[in-house]
matplotlib code that plots the C-alpha trace (Angstrom):
import matplotlib.pyplot as plt

x = [-72.1, -75.2, -78.2, -78.4, -81.6, -81.6, -79.8, -81.0, -83.8, -85.2, -82.4, -85.0, -85.9, -82.2, -81.9, -85.0, -83.2, -80.4, -77.7, -74.3, -72.7, -69.3, -67.0, -67.2, -71.0, -71.6, -74.7, -74.5, -76.2, -73.7, -70.8, -71.8, -72.5, -69.2, -67.3, -69.0, -70.7, -69.1, -66.7, -68.0, -68.6, -67.6, -67.7, -68.9, -72.0, -73.0, -72.3, -75.5, -77.4, -76.0, -77.0, -80.5, -80.9, -80.0, -82.6, -85.1, -84.6, -85.2, -88.3, -89.6, -89.4, -90.8, -93.6, -94.7, -95.0, -97.3, -99.5, -99.6, -100.4, -103.3, -104.7, -104.4, -105.5, -109.2, -108.4, -106.3, -109.2, -110.0, -109.8, -106.7, -105.0, -105.9, -104.5, -101.3, -101.2, -101.7, -98.9, -96.6, -97.7, -96.8, -93.5, -92.5, -93.0, -91.7, -88.5, -88.2, -87.0, -83.5, -83.2, -82.6, -80.5, -78.2, -78.1, -77.1, -74.4, -73.1, -73.5, -73.7, -71.7, -73.9, -74.7, -76.9, -79.9, -82.5, -85.2, -88.0, -86.4, -86.0, -89.6, -90.8, -88.7, -90.0, -93.6, -94.9, -92.4, -93.4, -97.1, -96.5, -94.3, -97.1, -99.6, -97.4, -97.2, -101.0, -101.6, -99.8, -102.1, -105.1, -104.2, -104.0, -107.3, -109.0, -107.7, -108.8, -112.4, -112.4, -111.5, -113.4, -116.6, -116.6, -120.4, -120.6, -117.3, -118.5, -121.5, -119.4, -118.8, -115.1, -114.9, -116.0, -113.5, -110.6, -111.8, -112.0, -108.6, -106.9, -108.8, -107.7, -104.1, -104.3, -105.8, -103.0, -100.3, -101.9, -101.6, -97.9, -97.3, -99.3, -97.3, -94.1, -95.2, -95.9, -92.4, -91.0, -92.8, -91.4, -88.0, -86.7, -87.3, -83.8, -82.1, -79.7, -80.4, -79.2, -82.2, -83.2, -86.9, -87.3, -85.8, -88.8, -90.8, -90.3, -90.1, -92.2, -93.9, -90.7, -91.0, -94.8, -94.2, -91.6, -94.1, -96.8, -94.5, -93.6, -97.2, -98.5, -95.8, -96.7, -100.3, -99.3, -97.6, -100.6, -103.2, -101.3, -100.6, -104.3, -105.2, -102.6, -104.1, -107.5, -106.2, -104.3, -107.0, -110.4, -112.2, -113.3, -110.4, -109.5, -105.9, -106.0, -106.7, -103.8, -101.5, -102.4, -101.9, -98.4, -97.1, -98.8, -97.5, -93.9, -94.3, -95.5, -92.7, -90.0, -91.6, -92.3, -89.0, -87.3, -88.9, -88.7, -85.1, -84.3, -86.2, -84.5, -81.1, -81.6, -83.4, -81.5, -78.3, -76.9, -77.2, -75.7, -72.9, -72.1, -69.8, -71.1, -68.6, -70.1, -73.8, -74.5, -73.1, -75.0, -78.3, -78.0, -77.0, -79.7, -82.2, -81.3, -83.5, -86.6, -85.9, -85.2, -88.5, -90.3, -88.7, -88.9, -92.7, -92.5, -90.0, -92.1, -95.2, -93.4, -92.1, -95.2, -98.2, -99.0, -101.5, -99.0, -96.2, -98.2, -99.2, -95.7, -94.4, -97.0, -96.2, -92.5, -93.3, -91.5, -92.2, -94.8, -93.2, -93.7, -91.7, -93.8, -94.1, -91.8, -93.2, -93.2, -93.1, -92.8, -90.0, -90.7, -89.4, -86.0, -85.7, -84.7, -84.9, -82.9, -79.3, -77.1, -75.9, -73.0, -71.3, -71.8, -68.8, -66.1, -64.3, -63.7, -65.7, -65.0, -68.7, -68.9, -65.7, -65.4, -68.4, -67.2, -63.8, -65.2, -67.5, -64.7, -62.5, -65.4, -65.8, -62.1, -62.4, -65.6, -63.9, -61.3, -63.8, -66.4, -63.7, -62.7, -66.2, -66.5, -63.2, -64.0, -67.2, -65.4, -62.6, -64.5, -67.2, -68.9, -69.6, -71.5, -75.0, -77.9, -77.5, -73.8, -74.4, -77.1, -74.6, -72.1, -74.7, -75.4, -71.7, -71.2, -74.2, -72.9, -69.5, -70.9, -73.3, -70.4, -68.5, -70.8, -68.8, -65.7, -67.6, -69.0, -65.5, -64.2, -66.9, -66.6, -62.8, -60.9, -63.0, -64.8, -67.9, -69.8, -73.3, -74.0, -77.1, -79.3, -79.0, -75.2, -75.5, -78.0, -75.7, -72.9, -75.1, -77.4, -75.6, -74.7, -78.3, -79.5, -77.3, -78.2, -81.8, -80.5, -78.4, -81.4, -83.5, -80.8, -80.4, -84.0, -83.6, -80.7, -83.1, -85.9, -83.5, -82.5, -86.1, -87.1, -84.1, -84.9, -88.7, -89.0, -85.6, -86.7, -88.5, -85.6, -83.1, -85.1, -85.6, -83.5, -81.0, -80.7, -84.5, -84.5, -81.5, -83.1, -86.3, -84.4, -82.4, -85.6, -87.4, -84.3, -84.2, -87.8, -87.4, -84.3, -85.8, -88.8, -86.7, -84.5, -87.5, -89.0, -85.7, -85.4, -89.0, -88.3, -85.2, -87.4, -90.1, -88.0, -85.1, -82.6, -81.1, -81.7, -78.4, -77.8, -75.1, -74.2, -74.6, -76.3, -79.6, -80.0, -79.9, -83.4, -85.5, -89.2, -91.2, -88.4, -86.8, -89.9, -90.7, -87.2, -87.4, -90.6, -89.3, -86.0, -87.6, -90.3, -87.6, -85.4, -88.4, -89.1, -85.4, -85.6, -88.8, -87.5, -84.1, -85.6, -87.9, -85.0, -83.2, -86.2, -86.6, -82.9, -83.2, -86.2, -85.2, -85.6, -82.8, -79.7, -77.3, -74.5, -76.8, -78.4, -75.0, -73.6, -76.6, -76.6, -72.9, -73.4, -76.6, -74.9, -72.8, -75.8, -77.7, -75.1, -74.8, -78.5, -78.4, -75.6, -77.5, -80.8, -79.3, -77.7, -81.0, -83.2, -80.9, -80.7, -84.4, -85.5, -83.2, -83.9, -87.7, -88.4, -85.7, -84.0, -87.1, -87.6, -84.1, -82.4, -83.2, -84.5, -81.5, -79.1, -81.0, -78.8, -75.6, -77.0, -78.2, -74.6, -73.4, -76.2, -75.4, -72.0, -73.7, -75.3, -72.1, -70.0, -72.5, -72.3, -68.5, -68.2, -69.9, -66.7, -66.1, -69.2, -68.5, -64.8, -65.7, -68.6, -68.3, -65.5, -65.8, -65.4, -62.6, -60.6, -61.0, -60.2, -57.1, -56.0, -56.6, -54.7, -51.9, -51.5, -51.5, -48.7, -46.6, -47.1, -46.2, -43.2, -42.0, -42.1, -40.8, -42.2, -40.3, -37.8, -39.5, -42.9, -44.7, -46.3, -49.6, -49.0, -48.4, -51.5, -53.6]
y = [31.4, 31.9, 29.8, 27.1, 25.2, 21.5, 21.4, 18.1, 15.5, 14.7, 15.9, 17.2, 13.6, 12.9, 15.8, 14.6, 11.3, 13.3, 11.8, 13.3, 13.6, 14.9, 15.3, 19.1, 18.8, 20.2, 19.1, 18.3, 21.7, 23.6, 21.7, 22.4, 26.0, 26.6, 24.7, 26.0, 29.3, 31.8, 29.1, 29.4, 26.5, 23.2, 19.7, 18.0, 20.3, 20.6, 17.0, 15.6, 18.5, 17.7, 14.1, 15.0, 17.6, 15.0, 12.6, 15.5, 16.0, 12.3, 12.5, 15.5, 13.3, 10.1, 11.6, 13.8, 10.6, 9.1, 12.2, 12.3, 8.6, 9.1, 12.0, 10.2, 6.7, 6.4, 3.0, 4.9, 7.2, 5.3, 6.9, 4.8, 6.1, 9.8, 9.4, 8.0, 10.9, 13.5, 11.7, 12.2, 15.8, 16.4, 14.6, 17.0, 20.0, 18.5, 17.5, 21.2, 21.9, 20.9, 24.0, 26.3, 23.6, 23.4, 27.2, 27.9, 25.2, 24.9, 28.3, 31.1, 29.3, 31.0, 27.6, 28.9, 31.2, 32.4, 29.9, 32.3, 32.8, 29.0, 28.5, 30.9, 29.1, 25.7, 26.6, 24.7, 21.8, 21.3, 21.3, 18.8, 16.5, 15.9, 15.5, 12.9, 10.8, 10.9, 10.0, 6.7, 5.9, 7.0, 4.6, 1.7, 2.7, 2.9, -0.6, -1.9, -0.8, -2.0, -5.6, -5.9, -4.1, -4.2, -3.5, -0.4, 0.8, 0.4, 2.6, 5.3, 8.5, 8.5, 12.3, 12.6, 9.9, 11.7, 15.2, 13.8, 12.2, 15.3, 17.6, 15.6, 15.7, 19.5, 20.0, 18.0, 19.8, 23.1, 22.2, 21.5, 24.7, 27.0, 25.7, 26.3, 29.9, 30.6, 29.4, 31.6, 34.6, 34.0, 35.0, 31.8, 32.9, 34.3, 31.1, 30.1, 26.7, 24.6, 24.8, 21.2, 20.5, 18.9, 21.9, 23.9, 22.2, 24.6, 24.0, 21.2, 20.5, 18.9, 16.1, 15.8, 15.5, 12.8, 10.7, 11.4, 10.2, 7.0, 6.2, 6.8, 4.5, 1.7, 2.1, 1.8, -1.5, -2.9, -1.8, -2.9, -6.3, -6.8, -5.9, -8.4, -11.1, -10.4, -10.6, -13.8, -15.8, -14.3, -16.0, -14.0, -11.6, -10.9, -11.4, -7.7, -6.5, -8.5, -7.2, -3.6, -4.0, -5.5, -2.2, -0.2, -2.6, -2.2, 1.6, 1.6, -0.7, 1.5, 4.6, 3.2, 1.4, 4.5, 6.6, 4.0, 3.2, 6.9, 7.5, 4.4, 5.5, 9.1, 8.2, 5.1, 4.5, 8.0, 8.7, 5.3, 4.8, 8.0, 10.8, 14.3, 15.2, 12.6, 12.9, 15.3, 12.9, 9.9, 11.8, 13.4, 10.2, 8.2, 10.7, 9.6, 6.4, 8.4, 10.7, 7.8, 6.2, 9.4, 9.7, 6.0, 5.4, 5.5, 2.7, 0.5, 1.1, 0.4, -2.9, -4.2, -2.7, -3.5, -0.7, 1.9, 0.4, 0.5, 4.1, 5.2, 3.7, 5.4, 8.8, 8.3, 6.9, 3.7, 0.4, -1.9, -4.8, -8.3, -10.0, -12.0, -10.4, -11.7, -13.1, -10.4, -10.0, -13.7, -15.7, -18.5, -16.2, -16.4, -20.2, -21.1, -24.7, -23.8, -22.7, -20.9, -23.8, -21.7, -22.0, -25.7, -26.3, -27.6, -24.3, -21.8, -18.6, -15.5, -14.8, -18.1, -18.3, -14.7, -14.8, -18.2, -16.7, -13.7, -15.9, -18.4, -15.5, -14.4, -18.0, -18.2, -14.8, -16.1, -19.2, -17.1, -14.6, -17.1, -19.3, -16.4, -15.9, -19.6, -19.6, -16.4, -17.9, -21.1, -19.3, -16.4, -17.5, -14.1, -15.0, -18.2, -16.8, -18.1, -15.1, -15.9, -19.6, -18.8, -16.5, -19.3, -21.7, -19.0, -18.6, -22.4, -22.8, -20.1, -21.7, -25.1, -23.6, -21.8, -25.0, -25.4, -22.7, -25.0, -27.4, -24.4, -23.1, -26.5, -27.0, -23.7, -23.1, -26.3, -29.0, -26.5, -28.7, -25.6, -27.2, -30.6, -32.7, -31.5, -34.9, -34.4, -30.8, -31.8, -34.6, -32.2, -29.4, -31.4, -30.6, -27.0, -26.4, -27.8, -25.4, -22.4, -22.6, -23.2, -20.0, -17.9, -19.3, -18.9, -15.2, -14.7, -16.5, -14.2, -11.3, -13.1, -13.9, -10.3, -9.1, -11.6, -10.5, -6.8, -7.1, -9.6, -9.6, -11.4, -14.2, -14.5, -14.9, -17.7, -19.5, -22.6, -21.7, -25.4, -25.7, -22.4, -23.5, -26.9, -25.3, -23.1, -26.0, -28.1, -25.4, -25.0, -28.7, -28.7, -25.8, -27.2, -30.7, -29.3, -27.8, -30.9, -33.1, -30.9, -31.0, -34.8, -35.2, -33.0, -35.2, -38.3, -36.9, -35.3, -37.8, -35.0, -35.0, -31.2, -29.4, -26.6, -24.1, -25.7, -22.7, -23.6, -21.8, -24.0, -27.1, -26.1, -28.1, -27.8, -25.5, -25.4, -22.6, -20.4, -21.3, -20.4, -17.1, -16.2, -17.8, -15.9, -12.6, -13.0, -13.9, -10.9, -8.5, -10.1, -9.7, -6.0, -5.5, -7.5, -6.0, -2.5, -3.4, -4.4, -1.2, 0.9, -1.1, -0.6, 3.1, 3.4, 0.7, 1.3, -1.0, 0.2, 2.4, -0.2, -3.0, -0.9, 0.3, -3.2, -4.6, -1.6, -2.1, -5.8, -5.1, -2.6, -5.4, -7.6, -4.9, -4.1, -7.8, -8.1, -4.9, -6.4, -9.6, -7.8, -5.5, -8.5, -10.5, -7.5, -6.4, -10.0, -10.6, -7.3, -7.6, -11.2, -11.0, -7.6, -6.5, -9.6, -11.3, -8.3, -7.5, -11.0, -13.9, -16.9, -19.0, -16.6, -16.1, -18.7, -16.7, -13.4, -15.0, -16.0, -12.4, -11.1, -13.9, -12.3, -9.7, -12.3, -14.3, -11.2, -10.3, -13.9, -13.6, -10.3, -11.0, -10.8, -7.2, -5.6, -7.8, -6.6, -3.0, -2.6, -5.3, -4.7, -8.3, -9.8, -7.4, -8.2, -12.0, -11.9, -9.8, -12.3, -15.2, -13.5, -12.5, -16.0, -17.4, -15.0, -15.9, -19.6, -19.4, -17.0, -18.1, -14.4, -14.2, -11.6, -8.3, -8.0, -7.0, -8.2, -11.4, -13.6, -12.8, -9.1, -10.0, -12.0, -9.5]
z = [11.1, 8.9, 9.8, 7.2, 6.4, 5.5, 2.1, 0.8, 1.1, 4.5, 6.7, 9.1, 9.9, 10.5, 12.8, 14.7, 15.3, 17.1, 15.0, 15.5, 12.0, 12.9, 15.8, 15.3, 15.7, 12.2, 10.3, 6.6, 5.6, 7.8, 6.4, 2.8, 3.4, 5.2, 2.4, -0.8, -0.1, -2.5, -3.8, -7.3, -9.7, -8.1, -9.8, -6.6, -6.5, -10.1, -11.3, -9.7, -11.3, -14.7, -14.4, -13.2, -16.0, -18.6, -17.2, -17.2, -21.0, -21.6, -19.5, -21.5, -24.6, -23.1, -21.0, -24.0, -26.1, -23.4, -23.4, -27.3, -27.4, -24.9, -27.0, -30.4, -29.5, -28.5, -26.9, -24.4, -23.2, -20.1, -16.7, -15.9, -19.1, -18.2, -14.7, -16.3, -18.7, -15.9, -14.1, -17.0, -17.4, -13.7, -14.1, -16.9, -14.7, -11.5, -13.3, -14.5, -10.9, -12.1, -14.3, -11.2, -9.5, -12.6, -13.0, -9.4, -9.2, -12.8, -14.3, -11.8, -9.1, -6.5, -5.1, -2.2, -2.6, 0.0, 0.7, -0.3, -3.7, -4.1, -3.3, -6.0, -8.6, -7.4, -7.1, -10.2, -9.8, -6.1, -6.9, -9.7, -7.6, -5.2, -8.0, -9.7, -6.6, -6.2, -9.8, -9.4, -6.5, -8.5, -11.2, -8.7, -7.1, -10.5, -11.4, -8.0, -8.6, -12.2, -11.2, -7.9, -8.9, -12.7, -13.2, -11.0, -12.3, -15.9, -15.2, -13.6, -15.5, -16.0, -16.3, -12.7, -11.6, -13.3, -12.0, -8.5, -8.5, -10.0, -7.7, -4.6, -5.8, -6.3, -2.8, -1.2, -3.2, -2.1, 1.5, 1.3, -0.8, 1.5, 4.5, 2.6, 1.7, 5.4, 6.2, 3.4, 4.9, 8.3, 9.5, 8.0, 4.5, 4.1, 5.1, 2.3, 0.7, -2.1, -4.4, -5.1, -5.3, -1.9, -0.2, -1.3, 1.4, 4.3, 8.0, 9.6, 6.3, 5.0, 7.5, 6.9, 3.1, 3.8, 5.8, 3.2, 0.4, 2.2, 3.1, -0.4, -1.9, 0.6, -0.3, -3.9, -3.2, -1.3, -3.8, -6.9, -5.3, -4.5, -8.1, -9.3, -7.1, -8.6, -12.1, -11.2, -9.6, -10.4, -13.2, -16.2, -16.3, -19.9, -21.2, -22.4, -18.8, -17.5, -20.2, -19.5, -15.8, -16.3, -17.6, -14.8, -12.2, -13.4, -13.5, -9.9, -8.8, -10.3, -8.8, -5.4, -4.9, -6.2, -3.5, -0.8, -1.4, -1.4, 1.8, 3.4, 2.5, 3.8, 6.9, 7.9, 6.1, 6.0, 9.8, 10.6, 8.1, 6.2, 7.6, 7.3, 4.6, 2.2, 3.0, 0.2, -2.4, -1.1, -0.9, -4.3, -6.2, -4.4, -5.8, -9.3, -9.3, -8.4, -11.4, -13.7, -12.6, -13.4, -16.8, -17.8, -17.9, -21.7, -21.8, -19.5, -21.5, -24.7, -23.4, -21.8, -23.5, -27.1, -27.4, -26.3, -28.3, -31.5, -30.9, -30.0, -33.2, -35.3, -33.7, -34.3, -37.8, -37.3, -39.1, -37.6, -35.6, -36.8, -33.9, -31.5, -28.1, -25.5, -22.3, -19.6, -15.9, -15.2, -13.7, -16.2, -18.9, -17.1, -17.5, -20.9, -22.2, -25.3, -25.6, -28.3, -30.5, -31.8, -28.4, -28.2, -30.4, -28.0, -28.1, -25.3, -25.6, -23.5, -23.2, -21.2, -19.3, -18.1, -15.7, -14.5, -13.7, -11.9, -9.8, -9.0, -7.7, -5.6, -4.4, -3.2, -1.5, 0.2, 1.4, 3.2, 4.6, 5.6, 7.2, 9.3, 10.5, 11.5, 13.2, 15.1, 16.4, 17.5, 19.3, 21.0, 23.5, 23.1, 19.5, 20.3, 20.8, 18.6, 16.2, 15.8, 15.3, 12.7, 10.9, 10.9, 9.4, 6.8, 5.7, 5.8, 3.5, 1.2, 1.1, 0.1, -2.5, -4.0, -4.7, -7.7, -9.4, -9.7, -12.0, -13.9, -14.4, -15.4, -18.0, -19.8, -19.3, -19.1, -20.8, -23.1, -23.1, -22.4, -22.4, -20.8, -20.2, -17.3, -15.6, -15.3, -14.1, -11.4, -10.2, -9.6, -8.2, -6.0, -2.7, -3.6, -4.6, -1.3, 0.6, -1.7, -0.4, 3.2, 3.1, 2.0, 4.9, 7.5, 6.5, 7.3, 10.7, 11.7, 11.3, 13.2, 16.0, 16.4, 16.2, 18.9, 21.0, 20.9, 21.1, 23.9, 25.6, 28.8, 26.9, 24.5, 27.3, 28.8, 25.5, 24.9, 22.2, 21.2, 20.6, 18.6, 16.4, 15.9, 14.7, 12.3, 10.9, 10.4, 8.5, 6.3, 5.6, 4.6, 2.2, 0.6, 0.4, -1.5, -4.3, -4.4, -4.8, -7.5, -9.5, -9.1, -10.3, -13.3, -14.0, -13.9, -16.1, -18.7, -18.9, -18.2, -21.7, -22.5, -22.6, -20.1, -19.1, -15.8, -13.4, -10.1, -10.9, -14.0, -11.8, -10.5, -12.9, -13.7, -11.6, -9.0, -11.1, -10.9, -7.4, -6.3, -8.0, -6.0, -2.8, -2.8, -3.8, -1.0, 1.6, 0.6, 1.0, 4.4, 5.3, 4.5, 6.6, 9.5, 9.6, 9.3, 12.2, 14.4, 13.5, 14.5, 17.7, 18.6, 18.0, 20.4, 22.8, 26.5, 27.3, 29.1, 27.2, 27.2, 26.1, 23.4, 22.0, 22.0, 20.2, 17.8, 16.9, 16.2, 14.1, 11.9, 10.4, 9.9, 8.4, 5.8, 5.0, 4.2, 2.2, 0.0, -0.5, -1.1, -3.7, -5.5, -5.5, -6.5, -9.4, -10.6, -10.3, -11.9, -14.9, -15.5, -15.2, -16.5, -19.0, -20.4, -21.8, -24.1, -25.1, -25.2, -27.3, -25.3, -26.3, -24.5, -21.2, -19.5, -20.4, -19.3, -16.0, -15.4, -15.6, -13.3, -10.9, -10.2, -7.9, -5.7, -5.4, -4.6, -1.9, -0.4, -0.4, 1.5, 4.7, 6.7, 5.7, 7.4, 10.5, 10.6, 10.0, 12.4, 15.1, 17.6, 18.9, 15.4, 14.5, 17.6, 17.1, 13.4, 14.1, 16.6, 14.2, 11.4, 13.7, 15.1, 11.5, 10.5, 13.6, 13.0, 9.2, 9.4, 12.9, 14.1, 17.6, 20.1, 20.4, 23.1, 26.3, 25.2, 26.0, 23.5, 25.0, 24.2, 20.6, 20.3, 22.0]

ax = plt.figure().add_subplot(projection="3d")
ax.plot(x, y, z, "-o")
ax.set_aspect("equal")
plt.show()
């Protein structure tokens, strides 16, 4: 069989982890080559290339507008703006890598070409890909010096700043390219590859570029956060500086999370959960967010920067806007104190009752699934460790918080009151609200418990589980009590007569709404960091093989649970804080938030599925519970020659 190079992003890293992808010991590149070499045009191969090509064309338009706006508007001639324009210029050429990908998979049907040939086609795109990543970092560094040392920064010749940043980016890009050329000139140059841009990084440099990309994006997050803190708390910062940085911060977040999510999926999720036959699909489609982020800078600048928006509209010869700018990048923009009066008419409206019905169905499913988790932990002594008990506390909290959806469904579907006074909404949601916060906290403690267990196993085994659980419960009570107290104080101060759509999130009154947004977002990020740390520790653990395997199997299910919850929270938070304030009238925010809340509730209802799929102990116990229930309900007698114990086991 021909020797096949890694066919898609970062599989060198996967191979280094010694992950077995198939019983036949085939790697994903080998599987693809054996399946599709010489097979002609195949939908599975060319569909991702068509999607990426379409995004590339949109990026040509948007990124060109940013470059033109920078050239035409003298107010956009700062070093930061030039770095941004260079980044857009680089994104145009790096996205052009999709031409050859589309041609080989959708037109010629050749699918695989020699690595050396792929590298020549991808020379400019590879260069510009690295430059683009560095430009985002340069924008952050430029903003950092501008806010931390404004006087020296103002006296600096911006031409040298820009030349230095671009020069450094070109040097780094040259290193990766030269290493790839050396690989192409070796005996490996004839290796057949699927010619996507990341496969142009040859040999060991592919792994080096992977680490480089991850490190740069983490640096972006750190530097931009520091700049945000300066702008937030340092006196004397102009409103215009804050407005400009908002757009840059959102661009960085979309790019950084696009790359980091892509890297995480390919280095962690694919080896753990995806069979070799499906790895190509997962990796290709998870590359789409990165390309969307590269193509969507124009949209972000249009939404968040008045200077860019005005210039874009002049270039496109559109009428000047007279609408007042919507609040941006703030959780307070999500909380609306008004409501659409046309729906407050005593009639049922599908816009209101449809999300309530979906969420109620998820709630009922959650009752069943969460009940199975609780019952399994009660029945099976092996599922009564501190981690299991914390998981039980989490699903109980989720089940109680989801009881709020019954009243929401009643208000918009049965009584058709639709909007009720805040005081009445808080009265019905006080307990569910309390357990909503508790569930978020317990999810974090499940991760901390596993991190403690795998990092300090001896100390963990000697720790009193009762004391550990008591501490977790106390912290949860404190956090929940804080939000309840703030809501009650808002009720006392406001009188509680404002009318609200009675979803649970609207019961958080006053600053509790904004605080909960930041609180849940921060804990979800902490969850991802902690659970990732546990995974890495389990991978490198020096524990015995049996213990490590057992821990690893249990943790798979926990990892999937937190990913479901995190995706739900992040999509909800991103849409409601970044997009909705610009596209939705403030009166309708409460309705839109109900639809995006569906994701979070579905995630909270599906905890039993990962446990059943990935944990043998939970699966065995749940099967036993369900089987006993069926025997009891339908009076099924054991088969002849079998004991009742055989049936139950």
